[in-house]
C-alpha positions in Angstrom: -2.2 17.9 -16.6 -4.7 18.8 -19.3 -8.4 18.2 -18.9 -11.1 17.3 -21.5 -14.8 16.9 -20.9 -17.8 15.8 -23.1 -21.4 15.0 -22.7 -22.1 11.4 -23.8 -25.7 10.6 -24.9 -27.3 7.4 -24.3 -26.0 4.6 -26.5 -22.9 6.6 -27.6 -19.4 5.1 -27.3 -16.5 7.1 -25.8 -13.0 6.4 -27.0 -10.4 7.2 -24.4 -6.7 7.1 -25.7 -3.9 5.3 -24.0 -2.3 7.5 -21.4 -5.6 9.1 -20.4 -7.4 8.7 -17.1 -11.2 8.7 -17.4 -14.2 9.1 -15.1 -17.8 9.2 -15.6 -20.7 11.0 -13.9 -24.2 9.7 -14.7 -26.9 12.4 -14.8 -30.1 10.4 -14.8 -31.3 8.6 -17.9 -30.6 11.5 -20.3 -26.7 12.1 -20.4 -23.4 11.0 -18.9 -20.6 13.5 -18.5 -17.2 12.0 -19.0 -13.9 13.8 -18.0 -10.5 12.6 -19.1 -7.1 13.8 -17.7 -3.9 13.3 -19.7 -1.4 11.5 -17.6 1.5 11.2 -19.9 4.6 13.4 -20.6 3.7 13.5 -24.3 1.0 16.1 -24.8 -0.6 15.1 -28.1 -3.9 16.0 -29.7 -6.1 12.9 -29.9 -5.2 12.7 -33.6 -1.5 12.9 -32.8 -1.9 10.3 -30.1 -3.7 7.9 -32.4 -0.9 8.4 -35.1 1.8 7.8 -32.5 0.1 4.6 -31.4 -0.5 3.5 -35.0 -4.2 3.3 -34.4 -5.6 3.6 -37.9 -9.1 3.0 -36.8 -9.0 5.9 -34.4 -7.4 8.0 -37.0 -10.3 7.3 -39.4 -12.8 8.1 -36.8 -11.2 11.3 -35.7 -11.0 12.6 -39.2 -14.4 11.5 -40.5 -16.9 11.6 -37.5 -14.7 13.6 -35.2 -14.2 16.5 -37.7 -10.5 17.0 -37.0 -8.3 18.5 -39.6 -5.8 16.0 -41.1 -2.9 18.5 -41.5 -3.2 20.4 -38.3 -0.1 20.9 -36.4 0.0 19.8 -32.8 -1.1 23.1 -31.3 -1.3 21.8 -27.8 2.3 20.6 -27.8 3.4 23.9 -29.4 2.1 25.7 -26.4 3.5 23.3 -23.7 6.8 21.9 -24.7 10.0 23.8 -25.0 12.5 23.5 -27.8 14.9 21.8 -25.6 12.5 18.8 -25.2 12.5 18.4 -29.1 8.7 18.2 -29.1 6.0 20.7 -30.2 7.7 21.9 -33.4 4.4 21.9 -35.4 4.3 18.2 -36.4 1.2 16.9 -38.2 -0.2 13.5 -37.4 1.6 12.2 -40.5 5.0 13.4 -39.0 4.1 11.5 -35.8 3.2 8.3 -37.6 6.3 8.5 -39.6 8.6 9.0 -36.7 7.0 5.9 -35.1 7.1 3.8 -38.3 3.5 3.0 -38.4 2.9 2.3 -42.0 -0.7 1.4 -41.8 -1.5 4.7 -39.9 0.5 6.5 -42.6 -1.6 4.9 -45.4 -4.7 5.8 -43.5 -3.7 9.4 -43.1 -2.6 9.6 -46.8 -5.9 8.0 -47.9 -7.7 10.7 -46.0 -5.6 13.4 -47.9 -2.8 14.3 -45.5 -0.2 16.4 -47.1 2.7 14.1 -47.7 5.2 16.9 -47.7 3.8 18.9 -44.8 6.5 21.0 -43.0 7.1 21.3 -39.4 8.7 24.5 -37.9 12.2 23.2 -38.8 10.9 22.5 -42.4 11.2 18.7 -41.9 8.8 16.6 -43.7 7.3 13.3 -42.5 9.9 11.6 -44.7 12.6 13.3 -42.7 11.1 11.9 -39.5 10.7 8.4 -40.9 14.4 8.6 -42.3 15.8 9.7 -39.0 14.2 7.0 -37.1 15.3 4.4 -39.7 11.8 3.2 -40.5 12.3 1.7 -43.9 8.6 0.7 -44.4 7.5 4.2 -43.5 10.0 5.7 -45.8 8.9 3.5 -48.7 5.2 4.3 -48.0 5.9 8.0 -48.0 8.0 7.8 -51.3 5.3 5.7 -52.9 2.8 8.5 -52.0 5.0 11.1 -53.8 7.1 12.5 -50.9 9.8 14.9 -52.3 13.1 13.0 -51.3 15.2 16.0 -52.3 13.5 18.5 -50.0 16.1 20.4 -47.8 14.9 20.9 -44.2 16.1 23.8 -41.9 19.2 21.8 -40.8 20.2 21.5 -44.5 19.5 17.8 -44.8 17.7 15.8 -47.3 15.8 12.7 -46.0 18.2 10.3 -47.6 21.1 11.7 -45.5 19.2 11.0 -42.4 18.3 7.5 -43.6 21.9 6.7 -44.2 23.0 7.8 -40.8 20.0 5.7 -39.3 21.1 2.7 -41.3 24.6 2.9 -40.0 23.2 3.0 -36.4 23.2 -0.5 -34.6 19.6 0.3 -33.4 18.3 0.8 -36.9 14.8 -0.7 -37.4 
């Protein structure tokens, strides 16, 4: 389990993402201490978790008021997960939103200057992720934003190859 803590001043709101447990300790009238524990098997940063859930409002808040970096790889997952679990390969929040087919979250990240062709450790772009998962709306949003469809990833695939395999799958969305 991973723990986070913060000091919450009077009148401040605290956003606790889905999958986190939260407890509060009041310290008189001045401050409240909140402690959260991640209780999920997917260790995302808050920004990556918001992208995975398609929560565009949380994404906007984290990138503006929260001061997070739009193109930061998921460093926490890089440290925790093994390659066998196929996680933690340096995905940005845009990769995660693309993989989950959240077009509105994609649009928010792109509006806030996410790099449309950001690379993970396998040289896959968000377009590869959306294509592999068969999310046509996410693929369209990324292409409209200027994603390079001809980029070859570390497995020697272009995104359109992955999209054709996903389209042939009976589970395609």
